N, C-alpha and C positions, 0 to 999 in steps of 0.2 A: 718545729716549723715545717719540716718536709712532710710530716703526717697531716698538717693542717692544709698545705698545698694540695696534697693528694685528695683529701676529703673535698676541698672546692672543686677539683677538677672532676671527680666522681659526680658531685652535685650538678655541676654545669652540664655534664654528658647527659645526666638524667633528665634535665630540662629540655635540652636540645633534641634528644632522641625521643623522649616521651616515655613516661612510665605507665602503661595502659594506653588507651585510645586518645589521640589528639585529633580531634574533629576537623581542625584546620588543615591537617596533612592528608586526610582522606580524599582520595580523588573522586570526581563525579562522572558517571555515565549518563549522557544526555540522550535520551530516546525520543524520537519525533514520530507522530502518526497524524493521519489525515482526519480521524474522528468518524469513521463509519465502520460497519461490521465486517468489511473485508480484512480489517486489522484486529478482529476478535480475539485472536490468539493471544495478543498482548494484554488485553483486558483480562482474560481468564487467567493468564499466567500470573499476573499481579495479585488478583483476588485470591485464587486457589492456592497459590505458594504460600500466602500468609495464612490462610485458614487451614490448610493441610499440607505442611511441609514435607511430612514423610512420604507422602504419595507423590507430590509435584517437584520436590527439590532434590538434588544430588545429596549424597550423605554429608551430614554436618553443615548443611547450608540452610539457611532461613532468610525470609523476607520480612522486614518489619515496616508497617506503614507509618509515616510520619505527618504526611498531609495527603488525604485521599485524592488519587488520581493525579497527584503532582510530585510528591516526594516519597521516597522509599529508601531503606538501607538494606545492602545485602551483607549478610553475615556468615561468616565461615568460622566455626569453632568458637562461637559466641563473641566474635570480634567483627566489627564493621570494617569490611574491606573495600567497600564501595558505596557512595550515594548514587541513587538511581533517580534522575529528574526526568519527569514525563512532560513533554511539551506537544501541543497541537500545532502542526504546521499545515500549510496549504497543500493541495494535490497538484498534480501535473509536475512541472519542472521546479516547483518550490521545494519539495522534499530534498531532491538530489542537490540543488543549489544550496540548501542549508547544510548538507553533508560536506559539499566541496569547500564551504567557507567555515567549517569547524564550529558552525552554531550548534549542531548535534553530532552524536557520535555513531548512532545507529538510526536507521530510518525505515519506516513501513511505507510502502508506496508502489506505484505502477512499475512494471518492468520496462514498458516503452519509455517513459521519461528517463530512468535510469540510463538505458542504453543511449538515449539521445545526449545525456550528459557526458557519458564516456566518449561518444563520437566527437564532442567538442573539446575533449582533452582533459576531462575530470578523472582524477586517479581513484574514484570510488569504486566499490565492488559490490556485486550481488553476492551475499553470503548464505542465501538459503531461498529456495522456493517458498511460497507461502499459500497462494490462493489462485483459483482458477474460475473462469465463468463469472456469473453473477452481473452481467450487463444486459440492458434492455433497450429496445427502441420503442418509444411511446408517442402517441398523438393525442391533440385536444379531442375530447369525446365528440365534438360536432364535425371533425374533419371527415370527408367523405371517403373513408378507406378503413377497413377492419382487418385486413392482412397485408403482407408485404406485396404480393402480386397486384392488389388493388391500389396500394400507394404508388407502385411503379407506374400504373396507367395514368393515375391522376398526375403525377409528376411530369411524365412526358407529354401531357397535353396542357400543362399549366401555362397560363398567359403571363403571369408574374411569378417570381421566385417564391418557392415555399421555404419558410424560415425554420430551420431545425438547429436547435441549441447543443452546445457542448460545454463542458466545464474548463477546459484549458487545451491549448494547441497540440500538446503532445498526449492528451488523455487517451487511454486504451480504448475507451468506446468510440472515440472520434475517428481513430485510425481504422477500426473495424467498419465503421459506417461507411467511410470514404471508399474502402475497399469494395464494398457492396454496391456503391453508386458508380464506381468505376465499371465493375463487372456488368452492370445493368445498361451501361453507356447513358447514363444521366449526367449532364453537365452540373458542376458545382463550383462555388467559390466562397472564400471567407471575405471577400471585398464586397460589401453591401451596395457599393456604387454600381457594381457590374450587374446590369440588368439583362444580360444575354446569356443567362444560365437558368437551369430549371430549380436549382436548390441553392439557397443562401445558408452558409454554415455560420452560426451566430456565437461567438464566445460570451457567455454569461458570466465568466470569471468566478468560478467556484461551484461546487456540486450542490451546496445549499441554496443556490440561487436558480436551479433548474426548474423546480416547481412553482416558484414565486414568478419567474419569466413566463412560464406556461399560462399560469392562472390569470396573469396581467395582459396576455394577448400579444407579449413581445415576440414570442415564438410560437410555432404551430405545433411543435413537438420537440423531442430531444433523444439523443443517444447518450445514455448515461448508466451509471452503476447503481445497484441497489446499496441502501435501502430506499433510495429516493423514489424509484418507480413504485415500490410497494407503498410508501408513505402517500404518494399522490393518488394510487388507486384506493387506498383507504378512505381518502378525503374526496373522491369523486371528481378529481380535476383532470384525469387522464385515462386513457385506455392503452393498456399493454398491447403492442402490435406483434412483436417477437422478441425472443431472447436473441442478442446480437450473434451469438454463435451459430444460430440456424439460418442466418441471411446467406443468400447466394454470394460467392460460389461455395459456401460452407468450408472455407478454409480454416475457420478459427473453432473448430469443435474442441471443447476442453481447453480452451486457450488459457495459458498463464496471464494472469491479471496482476496480481501484487506480489511482490518479493520483500525480503529484508535485505538492506544494503548498509554498507559500513564505510566510513572514512579510513584511509591506511593508518592514520595516527592513533585511532581507537583499536585497530587490529594489532598494532604493534606494542601499545603501551597498556592496554586494558584487556589483554588476552583472556585472562581467567574469567573475568566478568562476562565477556562476550559468550564465551563457551557455557557458561552457567545459564545466561539468558536463552540461548538457543536450546539447552537441555529442558528448561521449564517450558518453553514454547511448544516444544514437541509434545509434552504431556497435555498441553492446552488443546493442541490440535486433536489429539485422541479424544479428549473429552467432547469437543465439538462433533465429532463424527459418530459419537455414541450416544449423546444426550442432547437433544434438540431443545427440550424445555429449559434445562439448566443453561444452556448457552444463550438462549434467547433472553433469559433473566438477566444474565450478566450484561448482555449487549443494551438491553433496557436501562439497566443501572448507569452505564458509561455514557450511552449516547442520547437516551430520553426517547426514542421511538418506542411505540407499545409492543409488549411481548407478542401479540398476534402478527403485527407488521414484521417482526424480527423472524419469527417462525417461517414465514413466507419468504422472506429475504434470504436467510441463511440457506434455505432449502434450495435456492438457484445456484448456489455457490459450491465449489469443491475447495477442501483445505487439506494441504500436504506439504510436507517439508522435504520430501524425498526427491533429489535431483535425478530422477530416472530416466531410462532411455525415452520413453514417451514424453516426459518433460522437455528434453533436449530436442526431441523431434517437433514439438509444437513451438518451442522457442525458434527454431529454424524457420517456421512459418512466419513469425514476427520479424524475424532478419529480412526475409524475402520481401514482405510487404512494406516494410520501412524504407527498403532500398527502392522499391518500384515507386513509392510515393514520394521520394526524395527527401526523406527525413535524415539520411546519413549523408554528409558532405565532407567529412575529414577522416578522422581515425578509423571508422568502421565501414567506410564506403567500400561496397564491393566485396567485402569479406564473407566468408562462410560462417555458419553458426559455430563450427568447431574452431575456426580462427578466432572469432570474437569471445568464445568462452575463456581462452587464454588471457584476454585482455580485461574481461569484464567480471569473471566469476571467481570466487574463492570459497570452496566448500569445506575446506579443512577443519572449520569450527564446528561442523555438525555431528561428527562421530555417529553416522546414521546407523551402524550395526551395534551399537553398544547395548 
């Protein structure tokens, strides 16, 4: 009888603990991205880690595709240690909001929206730099200006407000453009009822709506990120006036644009998977910086814009996951601009970049010198 009871206990233990993989007990790492080439490293990481794990994955780690662009499995020593779910989230504040609400664990998005979220009390962290530059100011081809100086002259003499679009209130491109308008002493407002300004800033509510709004005459131009300007130029619906980093007072040269951020829960409970993801992303960034053709092909596969558009778009950007002194220096420009424009109102108001780094950054998962 004792032997029978012991056998039953062993059998129950095997059922409860699982002999081999129990898929219901495997955690899921939910990754959110906005769906443009500033987040190209994620797309390359998933494609190339599956195709060439020896080059792109840490030892004994592989990626298995379950549903293309949506569901993957992260295997270590031939055991599934984490399901990886890929979801497309909106740009601007939507990504950090999704992180704060635990809808996603890891998010790819703009540094400005993440800082704005931290300012409001969100506990999320920037865990890696990712991308810089890649933003443009564009106008309708018929607009009577072909460079920034000409635009300034037209704007200052305008009898009615010029309508310039942006994709979200805390979009990187919008903040840089506002900084340029302030420098040029051109009045602006997001209140379209206010007719006493030279520029109306129009929220088109999404990067994918920038070109549509421009071609339909809703706006006269926009400040936005690639690949949308490159797509619009290919279609002939816009002219690119300037890279935003070149607008006066040229504070945003090589400005950080996108980052990788995470929720505190994922950093605490899914540490190993986060570290593996960072490692594979670094390999992907290396590929972007050495092989434009391959990178453009993968961007085309994930995003749908043409390979030629992606070659032009990717070339306007910088890709790096190194939180270098230069990165911190350019982030301090963000801090200064966001304070000056009144974006920080609570947790980060009046703080230096060094003080903000202690609240908003956590780079221990990078192992940048490995």
